N, C-alpha and C positions, 0 to 999 in steps of 0.2 A: 343765706343762713337757713339751715334746715329747722324743722319744728323742734327736733331734739336739741339743737344748739340754742334755740330761743328758750326752751324750757330750762336747759342747764344754766343759762345766763339769769333768767328770772329767779330761779331757785337760789342762785348765789346771792342775788340782791336781798331776797327774802330772809335767807339764813343770816346775813349780816344785820339786818334790822332786828330780827328776833334776838340775836346774840347781844346786840347793844342794849335792847330793852331789858334782857335778863340781867345784865351787868348793872344797869342803873337801879333795877328793883332790888337786887341783892345787896347793893351798897346802902340802899335806903332801909330795907326791912330784914336783911339777913337771908342766908341760903335756904332756910327751912320754911320760909313764908310760902303759903299756897300759890300766890301769883308767880313767884320765882320757880316753884316746882312745875307749874303749868307751862311757863316759858321753856323750861328745860325739856319737858316732854315734847312740846311743839318743835323745838330745835332738833331733838333726836329724830323725830319723824321726817322733818325736812332734810336732814343729813342723809337718812336712809334713801329717800327719793333721789337726792342728788347723786349718791354713789351708784344707784341703779342706772340712772341715765348715763352717768360717766362710764359705766361698764358697757352699756349699749353702744356708746360713741366709740369706744376703743375697739369694738368688734368690726366696725365698718372698714 
């Protein structure tokens, strides 16, 4: 497994954890709560990194 593959896999796991946390928090506090917004931003950033790595992997 290459470094890129490992990063892709690790990001995938992290994305799922953050997504699950965001869903739990939104159920508890509503979508506009600052913690939910923070998770949403973190999820966006992780997804952007994931897609960049995905793009690099497809170029190989």
